N, C-alpha and C positions, 0 to 999 in steps of 0.2 A: 836658396830657398825662394819659391813663387810667391806672389802676394797672397793667394788664398791661404796657404799654410802659415805665413807670417802673421795674418791677420787671426787666424784661429788659435795659435800659439799664444799670441798677445792676450787674447781673452781668457785662455785658460790660465795663464800666469796671473793676470789680474784676479781671476776668480780664486786662485790659491792664496793670495795675498789678502784679499779682502775678507774671505771667509773661513781661513784655516783655524782661528780660535772658536769660531760658532761651531764648524764641524766636529772639533775635538770634543766639545760639550755635548753636542748631539749624539756622537758616537757612544758616549760615557753613560747617557741618560735614557736615550730612546733607541731600541735596538731595531725597530721595524725599518727604520731606513739608514742604511749605513753608506756614507759617500765614498768614493774611490777617487782620489787625486794624486796623480803622481807625475813628477817631471824628471827626466834625466838628459843631461847635456854632456858632450864628449868633445875634447879637443885633441885631435889625433895629430901627430907628426911622424912621418916617415923619414927616418934618418938616413937610410942606405937601401940599396937593392930595390927589388920589386919592379914596378913599372917606371916609376920616378920618385924623387924626393919632394917633401913639400908638406904643408899643414892644412887641414881641413877641420870644419865643425860639422856636427850633427846632433840632432836632438829627437827625443820621444816623449810625448805627453799622452796621459789618459785621464779622462774624467767621466764618471758614470755614478752608479748606484746599486747597491745590493738592497733587495726588498725582501723582508722575512714576514709574510702576510700571516702565517700561522707556524705552529710549532715545528713540523717537520719538512716545511717548503721554502725555497729560496729562489728568487729571480735575480738575474744578474744582466744589467745593460749597460754597456761601456763603450763609448766612443774614443778614438784615438787619432793622434797625427804623428807622422814621422817626417822630419824636415831636415834640410841641410844638405851635406855632400855625401858621396859614397866612397869612402877611402879605400875599400877592397877593389871596387871596379876602376878606380883612377890612379890610385897611387901604388898599392901593393900587388893586386892581382891574385890574391891567395883564394883557394877553392873554398876552405872551411869558413871563410868570413871571420875576421879576427875580432870585430866589433858586433856585439849581439843586436844592437838596435839600427843596424843599417838597413835601409829599405827604400830609400828615394825620398820624395816629397809627396804625400798623400794625406787625406783626411778621410777617415773611414770608419764604419761600424765594426767595432773589434769583437764584442761578445753579445750575445743575447740568447740566453739559456735559462732553463728552469730545472731545478734539482728537488727531489723529494726522496726522503728516508723512510723505508718500510722496515722496521725492526732494525735487522743487521744489513740490510740491503740499501744503497743509495743508488738511484738511477738519475742520470743528466741528460737532457735532450736539448738541441737547439745549436745555435751558431757558437761554436766553441774551439779552443785551442788544445789540440790532442795532446800537445807537449806539456800542458798543465798537470796531466794525469799519468803519462806513459813516458818511462825512461828519464825520470827526474833524479837529480843527485843533489842533496843538500850540501854535502861536503864541499862541492866544487862550485856552489852557486855564486860566489864573490867574483869569479874571474869572468872576463870579458869575452874570451873566444866562443863562438856559438857552439863548438863541439863540447864545451863544457855543460852546456845547457841541456842538451839532449843527444842522444845516440845518432852519429851521422848516418849510420846504416839505416836506421828506421826513418829518420827524416827525408833520406835522399832516395833509396831504393823502396821504402814504404811509401814515400810521398804523402806523408800524414800532413794535414791542414795545420799550420801553425802561424804565429804572427809573422808578418802583417796579412797573410792570406788564410785566416780562419774560416772554417766552412762547417757545414751541417753535420751532425752526428749524434749517437746515442751511446752512452757508456754506462755500465753498472758495476758497482763495487760491492763484493761482499766480505764483510769482516767475519772470517771463519771462527776465529778465535782471538785471544789477545796477543798472539804470536804470529798468526797467519792472516793474510789479506789477499783476496784474488779480485781481478777486475777484468772486464771484457768489453771491448766496443767496436763499433763499426762506423765508418766516417765516408764522406765523399771522397772518392780517390782521383778525381779530376777538377780541383777546384779552377776558377778562373782568377788568374793574377791580377793585383790591382792595375799593373802596367799593361794589361791586354784588354782594355776596355771596361773593367770592373771598377768604375771610378771609386764609388764609395763602399765597396764590398757588399753590394746589395743584389748582385747576380749569383744566383746558385742554382745549379741544374744537376738533378740526380739522373743518373742513366746507367743501366746495366751494361750498356756498351762501352761506356767510358770507365767503368769499373768502380769498386768499392775497395776499401782497405780495412781489414779486420785485424785488431790488436788484442792480445791477451797478455797478462802479466801477474805472477805471483810474488809476493813479498812477503819474506819471513824475518821476523825481529825477536830472536829468542832472548835477548836481553837489551838493556837501554844502550849498550855500547857497540852493538853488532846490526846491521841491515843488509840482508841479501835479497836481490831481484833477479828474476828470470823471466824474459818475455820473448813472444814471438809474434809475427805478423804474416800476412798474405794479401797481395794486392790483385784482385780479380781481372783488372784490365791488362796491367803489365805481365800478369803471372809471375811476379816476383815474390819470394818468401824470403825470410830471415829470421835471425835470433840475435837477441841481446841480453847481457846480464850485468850486474854491477854488485860491488861489496863496498860497504862503508863501514868503518871501524874508528871507535873513538877511544883515546887513550887520556884519562883524567889525569890532570897534574895538579900542582899546589894552586889553592883558590880558584878562581874563575879560568884558569889557564887550561887549555886541552888542545890535544892535537887530533884533528879529524881527517883520517887517511882515506883515499878511495881509489878504486880501480874499476873500470868499465871496458866492455869490448861487444863488438858486433860483428856478425857475418851474413852475408846474402850470397847463397851458392849460385844463384841465376840472376844476378843483377844486370838490368839493362845497360847499354852503353852510356857512358859519361855519368853514371851513378856510382856511389859508393858501394864496394862490395865488402869491405872490412875497414874496421877503426878500433882504436884503442885510446884510452885516456887513463892517466894515473896522476897522483899527486897528493898534496896534504895542505890543510889550513891549520895555522897555529893562531888561537884565539887569545886575547890579553898579552899581546906581545909587550907592549909598553904601558898599557893602561890596565891597573888590576881590576877595575870595574867591567871589564869585557867589552869596552867601547871600540876595540881595533882588533884587527886580525890580518896576518901575514898569510899569503897563499902562494903555492908554486905548483906548477903542473905540466906535464906533457900531453898533447893531444897530435894524434897521427891518424891519418885517413889515406886509404888505398882505392884507386880505380883500376879495374883489371887491364892490363896491358902497359900499365905506367908506373913510374916510381911513387913511393910514399910522400905526401905532404905532411911536415911535422912542424907543430908550433910548441915552442918553450916559453911560458908564461910566468911572471912574477908580478904578484898583485898585492897592494896594500890597501885596506879600508878602514878608515876613521869615520866613527859615528859622531858627529859634531853635536848633535841633541836629539830629542826623540823624532825629529822630521827631516833634518839635513846630514848629508854624509859626503865625504870626499875620497876618491879613491885613484890614486896614481897607479899606472901600469905599464909594464914593459914586455915585449913579445919578441922574441927571435924566430923568424918563419923560414924553414928550410924548403927549398923546392917550391916556392908558391906557385900556385897555378897548375900543380901536378905535371902537365904537359906543355907548358908555356915556355921553358927554357928560361925562366927569370932568375935574376942573382938573389940569394938570400937576402931577407929583409930584416931591419931592426926597427921597430915601432913602438913609439913612446905615446902615452895618452894620459889625460886627467879626466875623470869622471866626476861630476857634481850631480847630486841627487836630491830630490824631495819627495817624501813619502808621508801621506797624511796618517 
């Protein structure tokens, strides 16, 4: 961790400890300003395979505010810092990136957007994370592998802006009915990465020659237990197009216990070199495994991705999450990664990690 990131992280952590009780009260009583304070810390150990064995630490912190100046409008301004090591880059070598907060050591503007709701249509414009809106999957959200957080074909072949390289875009969501939602957006298709001179994520250049990425997605929710999504994208600069879909199904059991199963897939018929042209994830989460109040969950899943001309890289993940209280949680995790790096010829890796997190 460099000195700048260490100092900023210390400031944010001090901010959390000193103001958490005040923020909780403010959030309950005054809705005009809603604070955003989150911190995630991961200790990762590669026990075998990959590039080399070893242990590394990495962290991610957010601090910001949501402002609701009037009934149907909302501003979001959020700063973030990623710090510590990069276990995928230096230990495992996997293409999918098994830890979803890995990004190097940076301090940057994460989000700066405004959204407004016009009857059944909500429009959001500004610096945003496209993956907050598109190809999300709640049933797999507890797991650490990046592929469970967003479809790899959309993230890679579509080159959509996502953390830590959020960029400018506009998206509109239409609630057609109680069971159908449709959204579409256009984003900068050639963001400048933090490591390429965009030090604080303040450099954003819109250019037709660099291209834009257009995304559309329909979500059908016929009942509370089933959610179906179908999406498509086109990148004007790369001339890449692709499709993705997901299905989430909930099976209610006794008390708070439930099984939330999921399957997702994506395909890009004309993907560029070194980007994913196919991806699949599947798995399930069992809530209230040991705690009857729903404070814990066990998740298991498979995430696999393919680059044209090479073998698939596959990650098998087992995750346990325990909600200690309203703000703190702990999550041990184990991943078996087959063919890490796709074309690097590395041995299969077994990675264990412990995540500790705070959410205001």
